[in-house]
N, C-alpha and C positions, 0 to 999 in steps of 0.2 A: 484253531480252537473252535469247537462246535458245541452248542448247547446239548446237554444230555438230560433226559427225563427218565428217572427210575420208577418203574410201575410196581409199587409195593414198598412199604416203609417199616417192615419188621426187623427181626434180628439179622436175617440173611442180608437184608438191604444195607445194613450198616457195614458189612464186610464188602459188599459190592461197591459202596461209596468209597471206601478206602482204596479199592483197586482203581476206580476212575480217577481219584485224586493222584495216586501214585503214577499213573500213566501220563498225566500232565497235558492231555490233548483235548480236554473237555472243559468248557466254561460258558455259562454256569452249569452246575449240576443241581437238579431239584427233584422232588418226589411228587407222585400222585398216589393216592390210596383211597379205596372205596369204603374203608372203615374210618375210625377216628383215632389213629395212632398218636402217641406222644413222640414228637420228633425233636424235642428240645435238646437231646443229646447227640443228634445226628449232624449238626453243623451244616445243614442244607435245608432250604425252605420246603414246606409242604404246600403245593399249589392248590390242592383240592382233590376231588375225585378223578377217576379216569376220564370223565367227560371233558376235563380240561385238556388233556393230551389229545383226545380224539376230535376236539373242536378247533385245534390250532390250524391256521391257514396252511394249505398244502405247500405253498412256496417257501415256508420257513425251513431253513437248513438245520433241522433239529432231529436228533436220533433218540431212540428209546431202547431200554433194556428192561425186561421183566425180572425184578429182583424179589422173586417169591420162590421159596424152596420146594414147595409141593409141586410135583410134576404136572398133575392134572390142572391145577389152578394156573400154573405158569403157561401151560399150553393154551388154555382158553384165552388168556390175555394176549399172548403172542399172536395167535391167529386173528384176534380182533384188531390188533394193531396193523397187521398186514392187510386185512380186508379194507381198512381205512386208508391205506396207502402210506403208512408211516415207515420210516427207515430204521431197521434194527441195528444196534451197535454190537460189536464184538469186543469184549474186554479180556485182556491178558495181562496179569500182574507182571511187572518188570523182573521179578525173581523167578518166574516160571521158565522152564526150558522147553521150547517147542521146536522140533526139527523143521528146517525149511522144506522138507518133503512131506510134512503132515498137512492135513486140511482141517480147518476149523470153520464150522458153519456159522451163519448169521445168528446173532442173539445169544451166542454162547459166552460163558464167562469161565476163564481159567484162572484159578486162584494161586496164591503165593506158594512157591516151591513145588508146584505140580510139574510133572515131566510128561511130555507127549513125544514119542519117538518116531522114527522114520516110517513114512507111508501109513501112519495111523490116520483114520478119518473120523472126525467128530461131527455129528449132525448139528442141526439148528436147535437153538434154545436149550442147550445142555448146560449142566454145571459140572466142571471138573474141579472138585473141591481141594482144599489145602493139602498139599503133600501127596496127592494121588499120582499114580504112575500108570500111564497107558503105553504099553510097549508097541514095538514095530508091528505094522500090518493089522492092527485092531480096526474093527469097524463098529462104530457106535452110532445108532440111529438117533432121530430127533427126540427131544424132551426127556432126556436121560439125566439122572443125578448120580454121579460117581462120588461117593462120600469121602470125607477126609481120610487120608492114608490108605485108601483102597488101591489094590494092585491088579492090573490086567496083564496077563502074560501075552506073549506074541500070538497074533492071529485070533484073538478072542473076538466073537461077534455078539453084540448086545443090541437087541431090538428096542423099538420105541417104548418110552414110559417106564423103563426099568429103573429101580432104585437100588444102588449098591450101598450098604451100610458102612459105618466107620470101620476101617481096617479089613473090609471084605476082600477076598482074593478069588480071582478066576484063573485057573491054570491055562497054559497055552492051548489054543484052539477050542476052548470051551465055548458053548453057545447058550445064551440066556434069552428066553423068549419074551415077547411083548408083555409089558405091565408086570413082570415078575419083580419080587422083592427079595434081596439077599440080606439077611440080618447081619448085624455088626460082628465082625470076626469070622463070618462064614467062609468056607472054602469050597468053591465049585470045581469039581474034578473034571466033569465033561459037559453036562447039559442040565439046564433047568427049564421046564416047559413054560409056555405062556401062562400068565395069571397066577403062577404059584408063588408062595412065600416059602423060602428055604433058609434054614438056620443050621449052625453047627459045623463040625469038622469030622467028616466031610458034610457038606450042606445037604440036608434032607428036607423034603417037603412037609410042612406042617399045616398049610392052609392054601385055599385057592380063592381068588377074587375075580370079579368080571374084568375082561379086557376092556380098556378105556380108549376112547378116541375123542379128540376135541371137535371133530367134524359133525 
């Protein structure tokens, strides 16, 4: 049993806390947050701001996970924790199905009933949300959010900072570029370029945003 500190105490954090409790291998579990969240319903203590985590003695056997849904904010916190020498946890809900041939990166959370199939690779600090399916041979880079019920066909490639909305679908061998956003229910047939927002069936580009990097 190791202590776990969740960085962020919003709605997404409440689900991450449930996963940590269900795994049964972390004790205690606590939060840090740079805002002033109401943690009364979370059943875990708020220790203070992120400075509390970053000021802990290096010799403490304590892990952290960034429990923030926004990719950019999650990446900034994750990189700050790594620079400070903190050890990121990886959380996988007991009801998730993860192939022994899949690779899950540090700091990633796999939520209830998600499926990650053979030879899929999930990068660092990602969210594979409730009921999402990542098929065989997919490659998902760092700081990606695959939304609830999203489906990735075999061999899909997703670059860093992509956000897949609820129920979004990427057909086999589709490629989604850095920082792209796929709207809820959108269906990617082949490719979406970096920084594009695509919606609909099939997914069509409706906007472009700057490519983001935490560095």
